LOLORO-994890 format. One line per 8 residues: number of its first residue (from 1); their letters; for each residue y, z, x of C-alpha. Coordinates in nm, 3 decimals. Last residue first. Layout:
# LOLORO-994890
NUM> a> Y/Z/X ~ ...
***
This chain:
# LOLORO-994890
558> tgggvryl> 5.756/-5.077/4.551 ~ 5.850/-4.878/4.148 ~ 5.887/-4.575/4.044 ~ 5.635/-4.304/3.841 ~ 5.722/-3.945/3.827 ~ 5.393/-3.669/3.751 ~ 5.484/-3.315/3.729 ~ 5.189/-3.016/3.738
550> gvrlcati> 4.873/-3.146/3.861 ~ 4.868/-2.861/4.121 ~ 4.729/-3.188/4.385 ~ 5.148/-3.295/4.273 ~ 5.246/-3.603/4.159 ~ 5.346/-3.957/4.227 ~ 5.280/-4.285/4.000 ~ 5.342/-4.531/4.201
542> kegretrq> 5.452/-4.933/3.966 ~ 5.407/-5.322/4.023 ~ 5.515/-5.658/3.921 ~ 5.566/-5.726/3.489 ~ 5.221/-5.880/3.542 ~ 5.053/-5.594/3.634 ~ 5.013/-5.405/3.998 ~ 4.894/-5.012/3.960
534> yrlqvgas> 4.860/-4.769/4.247 ~ 4.842/-4.446/4.183 ~ 4.999/-4.188/4.454 ~ 4.900/-3.760/4.514 ~ 5.113/-3.554/4.690 ~ 4.999/-3.182/4.747 ~ 5.318/-3.074/4.909 ~ 5.094/-2.949/5.223
526> ryvrqrik> 4.867/-3.317/5.192 ~ 5.181/-3.461/5.251 ~ 5.302/-3.353/5.516 ~ 4.989/-3.280/5.706 ~ 4.966/-3.755/5.718 ~ 5.270/-3.797/5.754 ~ 5.241/-3.569/6.084 ~ 5.017/-3.729/6.258
518> tdaealla> 5.213/-4.089/6.183 ~ 5.461/-3.983/6.303 ~ 5.793/-3.750/6.191 ~ 6.142/-3.890/6.239 ~ 6.293/-3.782/5.955 ~ 6.011/-3.674/5.749 ~ 6.058/-3.332/5.878 ~ 6.270/-3.262/5.632
510> tlggvsel> 6.029/-3.351/5.323 ~ 5.864/-3.014/5.426 ~ 6.155/-2.748/5.294 ~ 6.145/-2.894/5.015 ~ 5.847/-2.919/4.902 ~ 5.813/-2.547/4.993 ~ 6.112/-2.507/4.729 ~ 5.929/-2.684/4.528
502> lgyvqdgt> 5.671/-2.487/4.497 ~ 5.862/-2.213/4.481 ~ 6.105/-2.282/4.278 ~ 5.768/-2.314/4.041 ~ 5.621/-1.998/4.066 ~ 5.940/-1.814/4.012 ~ 5.956/-1.998/3.709 ~ 5.575/-1.864/3.556
494> mqrpgssg> 5.364/-2.078/3.468 ~ 5.194/-2.077/3.170 ~ 4.850/-2.067/3.007 ~ 4.757/-2.324/2.775 ~ 4.807/-2.339/2.396 ~ 4.571/-2.353/2.136 ~ 4.605/-2.549/1.883 ~ 4.237/-2.637/1.813
486> ytdivaka> 3.988/-2.473/2.035 ~ 3.747/-2.503/1.849 ~ 3.790/-2.857/1.730 ~ 3.757/-2.913/2.094 ~ 3.419/-2.699/2.166 ~ 3.240/-2.920/1.808 ~ 3.390/-3.235/1.967 ~ 3.189/-3.197/2.250
478> saletqaa> 2.880/-3.098/2.114 ~ 2.865/-3.371/1.952 ~ 2.918/-3.623/2.172 ~ 2.605/-3.435/2.371 ~ 2.366/-3.476/2.066 ~ 2.560/-3.914/2.022 ~ 2.473/-3.913/2.415 ~ 2.078/-3.749/2.393
470> rtretlla> 2.035/-3.959/2.122 ~ 2.146/-4.278/2.246 ~ 1.884/-4.239/2.569 ~ 1.612/-4.161/2.327 ~ 1.616/-4.465/2.170 ~ 1.709/-4.668/2.388 ~ 1.423/-4.760/2.586 ~ 1.277/-4.886/2.189
462> pdmgadla> 1.603/-5.080/2.174 ~ 1.431/-5.369/2.439 ~ 1.717/-5.516/2.615 ~ 1.813/-5.859/2.483 ~ 2.271/-5.898/2.614 ~ 2.354/-5.701/2.219 ~ 2.108/-5.414/2.362 ~ 2.268/-5.436/2.695
454> alyqdlrk> 2.647/-5.386/2.595 ~ 2.587/-5.112/2.283 ~ 2.380/-4.951/2.553 ~ 2.662/-4.966/2.756 ~ 2.957/-4.843/2.485 ~ 2.714/-4.514/2.454 ~ 2.748/-4.428/2.785 ~ 3.121/-4.508/2.770
446> radagqrr> 3.162/-4.275/2.480 ~ 2.933/-3.959/2.639 ~ 3.122/-3.999/2.994 ~ 3.425/-3.920/2.708 ~ 3.249/-3.660/2.537 ~ 3.201/-3.506/2.828 ~ 3.514/-3.539/3.013 ~ 3.713/-3.366/2.690
438> arrleppe> 3.428/-3.124/2.681 ~ 3.465/-3.010/3.036 ~ 3.816/-2.959/2.999 ~ 3.822/-2.673/2.718 ~ 3.553/-2.554/2.868 ~ 3.802/-2.525/3.194 ~ 4.063/-2.379/2.988 ~ 4.382/-2.617/2.930
430> dlqqrnae> 4.653/-2.584/3.186 ~ 4.844/-2.975/3.222 ~ 4.858/-2.933/2.832 ~ 5.222/-2.914/2.643 ~ 5.299/-2.512/2.863 ~ 5.231/-2.715/3.213 ~ 5.458/-3.033/3.103 ~ 5.723/-2.831/2.941
422> lidsvtad> 5.731/-2.617/3.219 ~ 5.736/-2.871/3.517 ~ 6.046/-3.055/3.257 ~ 6.231/-2.752/3.328 ~ 6.174/-2.695/3.770 ~ 6.208/-3.037/3.780 ~ 6.602/-2.974/3.579 ~ 6.663/-2.648/3.796
414> lrepssld> 6.578/-2.804/4.100 ~ 6.763/-3.153/4.073 ~ 7.069/-3.137/4.217 ~ 6.951/-2.845/4.386 ~ 6.721/-3.153/4.605 ~ 6.355/-3.029/4.544 ~ 6.218/-3.363/4.326 ~ 6.517/-3.589/4.473
406> alwddvap> 6.370/-3.581/4.857 ~ 5.935/-3.569/4.781 ~ 6.009/-3.884/4.547 ~ 6.284/-4.021/4.785 ~ 5.994/-3.958/5.086 ~ 5.727/-4.142/4.836 ~ 5.922/-4.428/4.833 ~ 6.013/-4.492/5.119
398> lvrdeavf> 5.662/-4.418/5.220 ~ 5.448/-4.721/4.965 ~ 5.639/-5.018/5.045 ~ 5.611/-4.951/5.462 ~ 5.208/-4.938/5.344 ~ 5.155/-5.298/5.312 ~ 5.001/-5.284/4.911 ~ 4.667/-5.488/4.893
390> ltkphsdd> 4.427/-5.532/4.530 ~ 4.126/-5.726/4.589 ~ 3.886/-5.928/4.335 ~ 4.237/-5.850/4.136 ~ 4.078/-5.630/3.760 ~ 4.225/-5.756/3.479 ~ 3.851/-5.985/3.465 ~ 3.636/-5.665/3.457
382> rpydnryt> 3.265/-5.784/3.608 ~ 3.050/-5.466/3.571 ~ 2.998/-5.362/3.964 ~ 2.801/-5.524/4.134 ~ 3.019/-5.777/4.282 ~ 3.257/-5.520/4.442 ~ 3.606/-5.518/4.336 ~ 3.799/-5.463/4.698
374> cqyglrqa> 4.142/-5.146/4.699 ~ 4.309/-5.238/4.962 ~ 4.580/-5.037/5.121 ~ 4.839/-5.131/5.411 ~ 4.910/-5.122/5.743 ~ 5.074/-5.497/5.849 ~ 5.042/-5.652/6.216 ~ 5.202/-5.843/6.428
366> gsrrsvvh> 5.065/-6.261/6.549 ~ 5.297/-6.402/6.443 ~ 5.058/-6.567/6.214 ~ 5.005/-6.260/6.030 ~ 4.704/-5.996/6.048 ~ 4.722/-5.767/5.762 ~ 4.522/-5.457/5.827 ~ 4.318/-5.212/5.574
358> gqmrrgcr> 4.325/-4.876/5.492 ~ 4.073/-4.825/5.160 ~ 4.257/-4.677/4.791 ~ 4.058/-4.474/4.669 ~ 3.874/-4.567/4.326 ~ 4.008/-4.491/3.994 ~ 3.985/-4.847/3.865 ~ 4.282/-4.958/3.758
350> acvllgrl> 4.489/-4.731/3.877 ~ 4.345/-4.784/4.251 ~ 4.407/-4.406/4.412 ~ 4.678/-4.340/4.710 ~ 4.589/-4.000/4.881 ~ 4.275/-4.040/5.124 ~ 4.522/-4.155/5.390 ~ 4.856/-4.225/5.292
342> ayrsdepr> 4.970/-4.214/5.699 ~ 4.745/-4.439/5.803 ~ 4.648/-4.465/6.195 ~ 4.444/-4.238/6.161 ~ 4.330/-4.073/6.495 ~ 4.170/-4.194/6.766 ~ 3.754/-4.257/6.827 ~ 3.634/-4.135/6.517
334> darpgpia> 3.398/-3.899/6.643 ~ 2.988/-4.019/6.659 ~ 2.761/-3.882/6.356 ~ 2.607/-3.594/6.445 ~ 2.190/-3.628/6.512 ~ 1.873/-3.763/6.438 ~ 1.857/-4.183/6.484 ~ 1.816/-4.346/6.119
326> pardtqaq> 1.514/-4.507/6.026 ~ 1.452/-4.815/6.145 ~ 1.533/-5.085/5.796 ~ 1.168/-5.298/5.767 ~ 1.216/-5.166/5.404 ~ 0.913/-4.974/5.250 ~ 0.811/-5.108/4.904 ~ 0.481/-5.194/5.039
318> rwvmetvi> 0.463/-4.822/5.157 ~ 0.537/-4.647/4.801 ~ 0.337/-4.929/4.566 ~ 0.027/-4.834/4.844 ~ 0.055/-4.390/4.730 ~ 0.041/-4.479/4.369 ~ 0.436/-4.426/4.182 ~ 0.588/-4.207/3.969
310> pavigete> 0.361/-3.900/4.170 ~ 0.419/-3.547/4.041 ~ 0.532/-3.273/4.251 ~ 0.331/-3.012/4.414 ~ 0.041/-3.185/4.525 ~ 0.142/-3.234/4.951 ~ 0.390/-3.059/5.141 ~ 0.608/-3.123/5.452
302> iiettpap> 0.830/-2.905/5.639 ~ 1.014/-3.141/5.856 ~ 1.160/-2.944/6.140 ~ 0.937/-3.107/6.402 ~ 1.138/-3.462/6.279 ~ 1.429/-3.358/6.401 ~ 1.698/-3.331/6.129 ~ 1.900/-3.542/6.013
294> smrtvnga> 2.280/-3.480/5.991 ~ 2.547/-3.342/5.692 ~ 2.816/-3.267/5.804 ~ 3.031/-2.945/5.782 ~ 3.422/-2.993/5.943 ~ 3.538/-2.749/6.253 ~ 3.876/-2.561/6.297 ~ 4.209/-2.716/6.364
286> apdnvdyl> 4.259/-2.469/6.646 ~ 4.053/-2.694/6.872 ~ 4.364/-2.926/6.835 ~ 4.237/-3.282/7.025 ~ 3.885/-3.285/6.891 ~ 3.967/-3.239/6.570 ~ 3.827/-3.122/6.269 ~ 3.585/-3.042/6.534
278> revkhyrg> 3.196/-3.103/6.420 ~ 2.981/-2.835/6.237 ~ 2.575/-2.880/6.126 ~ 2.458/-2.884/5.826 ~ 2.085/-3.012/5.775 ~ 1.903/-3.268/5.669 ~ 1.551/-3.381/5.635 ~ 1.505/-2.999/5.595
270> yigqgkyk> 1.209/-3.006/5.249 ~ 0.986/-3.270/5.214 ~ 0.750/-3.274/4.888 ~ 0.530/-3.583/4.859 ~ 0.432/-3.704/4.480 ~ 0.459/-4.133/4.580 ~ 0.807/-4.043/4.429 ~ 0.942/-3.799/4.691
262> pnmviarv> 0.885/-4.013/4.967 ~ 1.223/-4.141/4.905 ~ 1.295/-4.523/5.080 ~ 1.236/-4.695/4.736 ~ 1.507/-4.456/4.556 ~ 1.773/-4.434/4.875 ~ 1.761/-4.834/4.906 ~ 1.834/-4.847/4.517
254> asaswarg> 2.145/-4.559/4.511 ~ 2.273/-4.793/4.843 ~ 2.266/-5.039/4.714 ~ 2.463/-4.961/4.400 ~ 2.415/-4.960/4.080 ~ 2.697/-4.978/3.849 ~ 3.012/-4.763/3.713 ~ 2.871/-4.424/3.729
246> hrhpnrqr> 3.173/-4.268/3.928 ~ 3.091/-4.004/4.150 ~ 3.237/-3.634/4.091 ~ 3.118/-3.574/3.819 ~ 2.791/-3.558/3.957 ~ 2.552/-3.288/3.782 ~ 2.691/-3.324/3.482 ~ 2.720/-3.684/3.425
238> daaspcpv> 2.289/-3.756/3.498 ~ 2.207/-4.087/3.397 ~ 2.577/-4.241/3.482 ~ 2.574/-4.041/3.857 ~ 2.215/-4.261/3.855 ~ 2.290/-4.479/3.701 ~ 2.277/-4.577/3.319 ~ 2.050/-4.930/3.312
230> gqeslraa> 2.343/-5.223/3.108 ~ 2.032/-5.478/3.186 ~ 2.298/-5.647/3.419 ~ 2.338/-5.345/3.649 ~ 1.984/-5.339/3.662 ~ 1.967/-5.659/3.831 ~ 2.282/-5.597/3.972 ~ 2.098/-5.291/4.165
222> iarfgvge> 1.801/-5.517/4.218 ~ 1.939/-5.799/4.438 ~ 2.159/-5.578/4.635 ~ 1.814/-5.398/4.779 ~ 1.644/-5.736/4.778 ~ 1.305/-5.866/4.596 ~ 1.002/-5.931/4.773 ~ 0.746/-5.855/4.515
214> vrwafiqe> 0.678/-5.458/4.639 ~ 1.062/-5.436/4.602 ~ 1.078/-5.552/4.186 ~ 0.801/-5.297/4.077 ~ 0.911/-5.041/4.340 ~ 1.209/-5.075/4.155 ~ 1.038/-5.122/3.767 ~ 0.797/-4.804/3.868
206> vvqatepd> 1.160/-4.599/3.884 ~ 1.309/-4.736/3.569 ~ 1.020/-4.580/3.453 ~ 1.087/-4.323/3.535 ~ 1.460/-4.254/3.479 ~ 1.282/-4.274/3.045 ~ 0.957/-4.087/3.089 ~ 1.160/-3.761/3.332
198> ivlntlqi> 0.859/-3.631/3.548 ~ 0.833/-3.223/3.551 ~ 1.011/-3.125/3.911 ~ 1.000/-2.734/3.882 ~ 1.241/-2.384/3.772 ~ 1.240/-2.073/3.808 ~ 1.420/-1.808/3.552 ~ 1.741/-1.712/3.451
190> gqrakepn> 1.703/-1.452/3.177 ~ 2.050/-1.223/3.311 ~ 1.781/-0.928/3.406 ~ 1.600/-1.227/3.599 ~ 1.876/-1.319/3.809 ~ 1.940/-0.971/3.850 ~ 1.616/-0.894/3.943 ~ 1.600/-1.169/4.207
182> phpvgtrd> 1.263/-1.323/4.218 ~ 1.403/-1.520/3.906 ~ 1.155/-1.504/3.587 ~ 0.856/-1.754/3.537 ~ 0.867/-1.944/3.229 ~ 0.828/-2.262/3.479 ~ 1.194/-2.396/3.311 ~ 1.198/-2.791/3.369
174> lsygyppr> 1.398/-2.946/3.605 ~ 1.437/-3.275/3.529 ~ 1.203/-3.614/3.730 ~ 1.256/-4.028/3.778 ~ 1.652/-3.982/3.969 ~ 1.590/-3.627/4.222 ~ 1.666/-3.402/4.048 ~ 2.023/-3.264/4.227
166> gglyrgep> 2.003/-2.951/4.411 ~ 1.788/-2.581/4.371 ~ 1.445/-2.564/4.654 ~ 1.202/-2.507/4.389 ~ 0.942/-2.325/4.489 ~ 0.574/-2.522/4.633 ~ 0.533/-2.272/4.864 ~ 0.536/-2.425/5.144
158> amakmstr> 0.880/-2.476/5.076 ~ 0.970/-2.092/5.026 ~ 0.960/-2.017/5.419 ~ 1.159/-2.316/5.548 ~ 1.429/-2.127/5.242 ~ 1.385/-1.737/5.353 ~ 1.521/-1.954/5.705 ~ 1.826/-2.142/5.570
150> vrvrlrnr> 1.947/-1.837/5.346 ~ 1.892/-1.617/5.628 ~ 2.048/-1.816/5.993 ~ 2.341/-1.913/5.617 ~ 2.373/-1.562/5.594 ~ 2.426/-1.402/5.978 ~ 2.596/-1.685/6.009 ~ 2.860/-1.617/5.755
142> eakslggf> 2.872/-1.250/5.874 ~ 2.919/-1.333/6.193 ~ 3.244/-1.554/6.143 ~ 3.393/-1.236/5.986 ~ 3.330/-1.026/6.216 ~ 3.433/-1.233/6.468 ~ 3.769/-1.173/6.280 ~ 3.737/-0.782/6.229
134> msmlldha> 3.728/-0.788/6.592 ~ 4.042/-0.976/6.655 ~ 4.202/-0.796/6.461 ~ 4.105/-0.507/6.636 ~ 4.121/-0.652/6.966 ~ 4.530/-0.757/6.878 ~ 4.593/-0.381/6.684 ~ 4.475/-0.192/6.991
126> esdpdvpg> 4.646/-0.392/7.266 ~ 4.997/-0.319/7.052 ~ 5.296/-0.611/7.106 ~ 5.159/-0.845/6.801 ~ 5.252/-0.463/6.572 ~ 5.029/-0.520/6.238 ~ 5.170/-0.404/5.966 ~ 5.027/-0.093/5.734
118> gvepvwlq> 4.722/0.113/5.824 ~ 4.524/-0.072/6.033 ~ 4.307/-0.198/5.862 ~ 4.442/-0.211/5.529 ~ 4.639/-0.541/5.589 ~ 5.023/-0.639/5.661 ~ 5.139/-0.920/5.902 ~ 5.504/-0.900/5.888
110> vgfhalqp> 5.747/-1.218/5.978 ~ 6.000/-1.219/6.245 ~ 5.933/-1.612/6.240 ~ 5.751/-1.614/6.642 ~ 5.597/-1.321/6.469 ~ 5.450/-1.450/6.202 ~ 5.396/-1.833/6.461 ~ 5.224/-1.617/6.755
102> minqvqga> 4.967/-1.426/6.501 ~ 4.883/-1.756/6.291 ~ 4.638/-1.874/6.582 ~ 4.548/-1.577/6.714 ~ 4.427/-1.456/6.440 ~ 4.215/-1.780/6.324 ~ 4.108/-1.779/6.682 ~ 3.913/-1.449/6.578
94> sgfarqpe> 3.776/-1.631/6.310 ~ 3.700/-1.651/5.960 ~ 4.014/-1.483/5.817 ~ 4.145/-1.408/5.482 ~ 3.834/-1.246/5.324 ~ 3.737/-1.029/5.662 ~ 4.108/-0.942/5.663 ~ 4.025/-0.799/5.263
86> gvvigswg> 4.408/-0.732/5.104 ~ 4.638/-0.932/5.296 ~ 5.022/-0.841/5.316 ~ 5.300/-1.091/5.433 ~ 5.579/-1.003/5.539 ~ 5.909/-1.059/5.539 ~ 5.975/-1.215/5.163 ~ 6.242/-1.375/4.894
78> rapnplqa> 6.246/-1.758/5.100 ~ 6.604/-1.796/5.190 ~ 6.546/-1.757/5.621 ~ 6.344/-2.088/5.585 ~ 6.106/-2.084/5.870 ~ 5.805/-1.955/5.755 ~ 5.785/-2.157/5.469 ~ 5.551/-2.402/5.570
70> ilraaepr> 5.279/-2.140/5.661 ~ 5.290/-2.027/5.263 ~ 5.235/-2.369/5.199 ~ 4.953/-2.412/5.447 ~ 4.793/-2.065/5.351 ~ 4.795/-2.225/4.988 ~ 4.621/-2.617/5.013 ~ 4.431/-2.436/5.299
62> rswpvsrs> 4.398/-2.710/5.621 ~ 4.689/-2.514/5.908 ~ 4.474/-2.158/5.717 ~ 4.217/-2.264/5.928 ~ 3.890/-2.309/5.721 ~ 3.603/-2.113/5.837 ~ 3.632/-1.851/5.549 ~ 3.538/-2.178/5.281
54> vdtdhtvs> 3.783/-2.290/5.059 ~ 3.711/-2.287/4.689 ~ 4.001/-2.065/4.575 ~ 4.358/-2.009/4.788 ~ 4.546/-1.759/4.599 ~ 4.994/-1.676/4.721 ~ 5.110/-1.430/4.581 ~ 5.420/-1.312/4.514
46> vieargii> 5.740/-1.033/4.501 ~ 5.483/-0.803/4.635 ~ 5.646/-0.450/4.726 ~ 5.668/-0.199/5.011 ~ 5.716/0.095/5.183 ~ 5.618/0.322/4.918 ~ 5.228/0.206/4.748 ~ 5.190/-0.074/5.054
38> lanarslq> 4.786/0.029/5.157 ~ 4.688/0.048/4.742 ~ 4.828/-0.212/4.670 ~ 4.664/-0.462/4.920 ~ 4.381/-0.297/4.817 ~ 4.400/-0.327/4.429 ~ 4.532/-0.644/4.522 ~ 4.229/-0.794/4.670
30> wrlseeps> 4.032/-0.645/4.344 ~ 4.262/-0.870/4.088 ~ 4.264/-1.138/4.302 ~ 3.876/-1.197/4.298 ~ 3.863/-1.111/3.942 ~ 4.060/-1.313/3.852 ~ 3.899/-1.551/4.068 ~ 3.590/-1.529/3.917
22> qqddtstr> 3.304/-1.550/4.188 ~ 2.965/-1.772/4.245 ~ 3.143/-2.156/4.075 ~ 3.480/-2.127/4.146 ~ 3.405/-2.046/4.484 ~ 3.511/-1.920/4.811 ~ 3.810/-1.726/4.700 ~ 4.127/-1.629/4.877
14> ayatlpil> 4.471/-1.440/4.893 ~ 4.758/-1.362/5.061 ~ 5.013/-1.093/4.905 ~ 5.369/-1.191/4.938 ~ 5.651/-0.870/5.081 ~ 5.939/-0.737/5.024 ~ 5.973/-0.415/5.179 ~ 6.106/-0.140/4.920
6> ssldtm> 6.451/0.044/4.975 ~ 6.568/-0.104/4.685 ~ 6.374/0.033/4.515 ~ 6.426/0.340/4.608 ~ 6.112/0.617/4.591 ~ 6.115/0.926/4.378
***
C-alpha cells in the first residue's frame, strides 16, 4: 500500500490551443491521464494549471496561467515541489522555451516531470537536455509543417473557385452549395461547401457607397452619411462574426476597405496578405514571437475571374478608386522603444467601452505628464454624456491599483476576499457559454432595433428596414428562448483552493511594485490579470478594477 505522506506534491500544467477547434475539458482530461500514469505511486497532483486559446509558440512568460505558475516559484509555501506535463509537445513550442524555463526551475529546486524521460528531468544530464530540446524542436517543426501545408493547399484551391473561409465581405453572404465537404469527417457531420452570394440588403449600401465615391464624396463624409441614416456598419450587420468590434458607427477605414476591394467588381483575389512572425521584444528574444498580417508580394497574389458575382461594374469600381498609394509590401516597423505606459491596453472608458489611449500632456514649465485619454470621434452617433476628450493622469491611477492588489491578498483580507469571490462566482460570473452568447445576441438585437427606429424617425424608407427588423426580432426571440431554457440553473463553481492559489500569486507579484520600472509594472499587471474601467461623473471619478478571470470587482476613487 502506498504511503500518501511520502508522495511528492506536483502541479499539473496543460495547454489547449483554441476553444473553437478543441474541447478544453476533453484535452485537459487526456493530458492529466498521461500525467497520472507517469507519477502513479511516486507523486500526486495537488493542483492543475490550464492555458486555453494560447498557441504553443507563445513562451510561458506570456501565457496567462503559465505566467502565474512562474510567479509562484519564489514562494516556499506554494504547496507543490514540481511540475508535471502530460504532453511536452503541447507545453513547449520550441527548444528555446525549454532552455529558458529549465534554469528557473532548477534555481528554485522545482522538478519538471515528463513522460518521455519516465519521471523528473535531470538538469545536469546531457541526455535529458538533448531529449527535451529535441521535443521542443519537433513541436516547432510540426507547427511550421502544418502552416506550409495549409497555405499550399489553399493556394491550389483558390483558382477552382472554392470559398476559403473567413468573414464574407460586406454586401455578400454565405450560401451552401449542397456539395459535401471533401473532408470525410466533416462530411459525416453534415458540413457542406459554401460560396459567396450577393446579399440584397447590404449590396444596396455597397452600390450607394460606390455611387457617392464616383461623385467625389470622401471616405469620412460617406461614413458620416451612413451613420446619420442609421445604416448598420459591417460589424453591426454581422455581430455573430464580429463580436470583438463595437459596431457603433461607420468609419472612414471601413468605407475605404469596401471601395478598394476588387471582389465587388467580380474579381476574386487570394493571398493579398500573409502572416509573418516578428520578435515580441527585439531586446529580449526569449519573449518569443508575435504574428502580424503583412501585404504579400504581387507575385504571390492569385486572381480569379467570373467566380464571385459582381455588385458594381468594372468601370464604376475604377472610377471610385482613391489616388492614395498602396501599402508597401513587408512587415510594419517595430516600435522605436518600449511603451512607457504601465497600463497600456488595460484601461477602458466606462462610458463607451473603448480602450483609453496613452497620451502626454505638456505643462508650461516644460514638464510632461503621462496619462490616458478617450476621444469621442465625430463620426460616432452624438452622445452628450461623453466628453469630447476624457483624460486621466497615470500617477493618479497607479497608487490606487497597487493598493487594491496589495489589499486583495493581504493576510487580514484573504479569507473575506476568497468568500466574496466564491459568492460572486456562485451568483453570475460563470454562466454556460450558450447562455452568455444568448445574452449578447439579445443585447445586440435590441440595439439594432433601436437604431432602425431612429432611422425611421429620421425619414428613412421603411421598406429598406423591413427585412432587417424582422431578422433582429427573430434573433431576439431566439435569444430569449435560450435564456428561458436555462432559467435559474446554477453556474459551475470554483473551489476554495483555486481561489487561494490565485490570490497568493497576486500577493507575490505586488511585492515587485515598490521599486519597479514601467516594463516590470506592465508584466506584473498582465500576469495578475488586471483590468480597469475609468468613469467620470458629476460627483467625481471612479476606477473599477477586476482580475482577468472576471470573478471579483473592487471600486475605488482616485
